[in-house]
C-alpha positions as CSV (number, residue, x, y, z in Angstrom):
1,M,-0.1,0.1,-0.1
2,A,1.3,3.4,-1.0
3,Q,2.6,6.0,1.8
4,V,0.1,8.7,0.7
5,T,-3.0,5.8,1.3
6,K,-1.7,5.0,4.6
7,A,-1.5,8.5,5.4
8,W,-5.1,9.1,4.0
9,I,-6.5,6.0,6.3
10,L,-4.9,7.4,9.5
11,L,-6.0,10.7,9.1
12,L,-9.6,9.4,8.4
13,A,-9.2,7.3,11.7
14,L,-8.0,10.7,13.6
15,S,-10.7,12.7,11.9
16,G,-13.4,10.0,13.4
17,A,-11.9,10.2,16.7
18,S,-11.7,14.0,17.0
19,T,-15.5,13.9,16.0
20,A,-16.9,11.6,18.4
21,L,-14.9,13.4,21.3
22,S,-16.6,16.6,19.9
23,V,-20.1,15.3,19.7
24,A,-19.6,13.6,23.1
25,V,-18.7,16.8,24.5
26,M,-21.3,18.8,22.4
27,R,-24.1,16.4,23.7
28,G,-23.1,16.6,27.5
29,M,-21.5,13.0,27.9
30,L,-18.5,14.7,29.0
31,T,-18.6,17.2,31.7
32,G,-16.1,18.9,34.0
33,T,-12.8,17.5,33.7
34,A,-13.6,14.7,31.4
35,A,-14.6,17.7,29.1
36,T,-11.3,19.3,29.7
37,L,-9.6,16.3,28.8
38,G,-11.6,15.9,25.7
39,G,-10.6,19.1,24.5
40,V,-6.9,18.4,25.1
41,A,-7.3,14.9,23.0
42,I,-9.0,17.0,20.6
43,L,-6.0,19.4,20.0
44,T,-3.5,16.3,20.1
45,L,-5.4,14.6,17.3
46,A,-5.2,17.8,15.4
47,W,-1.4,17.9,16.1
48,A,-1.2,14.4,14.9
49,K,-3.1,15.0,11.7
50,A,-0.8,18.1,11.2
51,R,2.3,16.0,11.4
52,T,0.6,13.5,9.3
53,I,0.0,15.9,6.3
54,L,3.3,17.3,6.6
55,N,5.4,14.1,6.6
56,A,3.2,12.3,3.7
57,Y,1.7,15.0,1.7
58,L,4.3,17.7,1.6
59,R,7.1,14.7,1.7
60,L,9.0,16.2,4.7
61,D,9.7,12.6,5.8
62,E,12.4,13.0,2.8
63,A,14.0,16.3,4.2
64,P,14.9,15.6,7.8
65,A,16.1,18.9,8.5
66,F,13.0,20.7,7.4
67,R,10.7,18.0,9.1
68,R,12.3,18.8,12.3
69,G,12.0,22.5,11.8
70,F,8.5,22.3,10.8
71,G,7.8,19.8,13.7
72,L,9.5,21.9,16.4
73,T,7.3,25.2,15.1
74,L,4.0,23.2,15.0
75,A,5.0,21.3,18.4
76,L,5.3,25.1,20.1
77,Y,2.1,26.0,18.2
78,A,0.1,23.0,19.8
79,L,1.5,23.9,23.1
80,L,0.4,27.5,22.8
81,L,-2.9,26.6,21.8
82,L,-3.1,23.7,24.6
83,A,-2.1,26.7,27.4
84,L,-4.7,28.7,26.1
85,Y,-7.3,26.5,26.0
86,L,-6.3,25.2,29.7
87,A,-6.4,29.0,30.6
88,G,-9.7,29.8,29.3
């Protein structure tokens, strides 16, 4: 199976998981601390999807230096979003 196809399947699974979490929070199935952890999980899934897109579709897996740079920038941005989410 081609790498792009594997990435697409992974993106479908990650999107399904984040959708399920979002629906659970919206319908009140997760409240309080569980809802906060659900939000953290959604942000984590978004970070994983972004890494998958960068590595598979932009082929950064073939350029390790660029992958590290983009990975660090993406990680810092994800941590900033997580801090803002937890502070709010």
